[in-house]
Structure formats: C-alpha cells, structure tokens
N, C-alpha and C positions, 0 to 999 in steps of 0.2 A: 362493260365487257369490251372485247376487242373488235377490230376490223377483221372480216373474214373473206376469204376467197376460196370457193369450192370446198368449204368445210375446214380449210386450214386457217389458223390464226396468222394474221400479217401484223408484224410488230412495227409500230411507229418508229421512224429513224433507221430502219433496216431495209436494205434493198431486197427485192424478191423477184421471182420468175413465175409467170402464169403457166397454165397448162399447155399453151402453144409455144412456149420457149421465149416469149417476150420478156425482156428484163426491165424492171422498174427501179429507178434510183431510190436512195434513202430518203429523198425529199418528196416522195409520192404523196405524203400527207398534205402537201401544199396544193394538191390538185383540187379543183372545184368539186362540189357534190355531184354535178352531172358527169364530170370526167371519171370520178371514182365509180359511179354507177355504170358507166359505159364499159369499163374494164372488168366489171363483175364484183367489185368490192361492196360488201354490205356491213352495216354496223349492227352489232347485237347488244341490246341493252343489258345491263347487269341484272342478274337474278337478285331479287330482294333477299337481304340477309335473314337468317333464321336464328332462333334462340336454341343453341345446341343442348340446353338443359332439358328441352322438351321434344326436340325433333332430331332425327338422324341426319337429315339433309333433304334433298329434293329428288324426285324421280325424274325420268326422262321428259315427262310432260310439265315439269316445273312445280308439281304439287308437293307440299310438305309431307315428309314421312314421319309420323308421330312415333315417339318412344312408347312402349307399353306401360300402362299404369300398373299392371299386375305381373307377377312372376310368370316366367315361361319355362315349362319343362322342355328341355332340348331333345329333339328327335332327329334321326337321319332322314335321308331322302325317301326311305321306305316307310317312315312313320314309327320306326323302332326307337326306343329310348337310347340316348347317348349317355353312357356311364363313365364315371371317373375310374381311376385305378382300383378303388375299393369296391366298385360295383354299384355305387350310388348314382342315381340319375342326375345329370348336370342340370342346374337351374340358373337361368339368367334372371337376376333380380329386376323387378319393375321399378318404376319411379316411386311408387308408394313405399315399398320396402326400403329403398335407398334413403328416402327422405325421413322415414321413421328412425332408421339406424343413425342418421346424422343428428337428428333431434336428441336421441339418447346420448350420443357422444358429446353433444354440446351441453346437455344437462349435467353429465358427469364432470365435464370441465368446469362448469360453474360451481358445482358442489365441492370439488376436490380441495380448493384452498381452505375450506373450513372443516374438513374431515378430522383433522388433528384435534379440534376442540371437542368433537363428539366422542372421539376415542378417549381423550383425556378425561372427559366427564364419566366415562364408564370405568376408568381405572383409578381415578383420584376422587375419593368420596367428598372432599371439601370443595370440589370444583363443579360449577354448573355452566352450561353453554349460555352465553349471553342471549337475551331474547331477540335482539336484532338478527343474530345469526340463525336462530331456530325459525324465525318468521321468514327470513330470506330463503332458507333451504326449503321450507314448505311451499313458498311461492314458486321456486324453481321446479319442484316436483309437480305442482299444479299446472304450471305452464307447459311442462313436458307432456303431461297427460292431455292437456287441451290441444296442443299441437298435433300429437299422435291421433287424437280423435278427429280433428279437422282433416288430416291427411286421409285417414281411413274412410271418412264420409264423403270425400270428393268423388262424385259420381261419374265424372268424365274428365277429359284432359282440360277443358276450359275451366272447370271448377278447381282442378288441381293447380293450374296456372294462376288462378285468382288468389291463391294462398301466398303468392310472391308479390302481390300488389301492395305497395305502401299506401295507406289512406291519406288523402290530401284534402285541404279545404278548398273553397271556391277560388282562391288565388293560386292554387297549385302547390301550396306549402304542406309538407308532411305534418300529419296530426298524430302520428303514432308509428308503430312498427307493422311490417307485413305480418299477417297471421302466422306464417311459418317461422317467423323470427321474433315473436312477441314474448321476450324474456323479461323478467323483472330487472329494474335498475340495480346495478352492483352496489354493495354496501362498502 
C-alpha cells in the first residue's frame, strides 16, 4: 500500500504539502526512514488479496466479507420484502445456486454437440447412436448430478471452496480435476 500522511495517500515521485503548509519535493521518497517518520509519514502494508469468487472484499477491520452460500430474500431497511415490477420478491442467488446453474450450463454445453445424433435416432429407424456417444452422454449427466450433489452438500464456505481445489500428488502435480469441474474426457 501507500505512504500516508494524516490519512492522506502520498504518491512517490510527487511533491506534497503537510498540514502546517510545509512543502516537500518530489524526491521525498529518498529521505531516510527516520526523516520520513519525523515528518509524519507512515507506510501501510498492502491488504492481502482475496478470492472474489467467495468474498465480497474486506470490512474496515480488514476481515474478509464472505459471500452467502444460500439465496437471500431481499428486504428493505424496515424488513419488508423488496419486490420486482411483477410483485415477486427479489432474491439474490447464493454461491450454491450460481454454482449449480453453471454446472447445468456446462453439462448442456458438453451434451449439445451430440444432440443431433439422439434426434436422428428418433427420426430415422435405421440409425442408432454410437455407443461411445451414449456412454459419454451418460457420464456427463452423472458428473453433473455428482457436482450438483457436492455443491448442495457443502456445509459451509470452507467445504464449498474445497470443491475448487485440484487434487495434487506429493510433488504438487495435479492428479485429476477439481470436484466442481470433474467432467468426463471429451470424445
């Protein structure tokens, strides 16, 4: 983070003026640590980065603000439901709902290239879907259901975050896919 003086950020390479009207040149950063302290400059360490998939940011105390796992029914400051134009209560989807929706979208995307074969098999009596395709499609549906179950069963944020961890061996090399992304290999 930056150098600060009385709560103000002081930019390196820029001249600045203190509260008493004393002007400091753009080379103030060349001052010794004691000189900087004597004029009231302090260094603020950078706040550790956060994973915005799981956290909104940090509060004033620097603590992480977790995103909700579950859906939240929106209410106003008086606790009354906030409704849309049709009178339905607004709902902010939680991490679980968003992750399940994404898994379903991914599954649909994996199945779509082979849909034509399934459709053709229903329309053309002499055609049957190749077994590699039916096996793959079944594996995608099974994976989608397994991913959805794992998401639903995550009891807290730590368990949910663990779904994104790629398994590794003792050398740190990946040994598979993260549970949230454990789809069958394409055919």
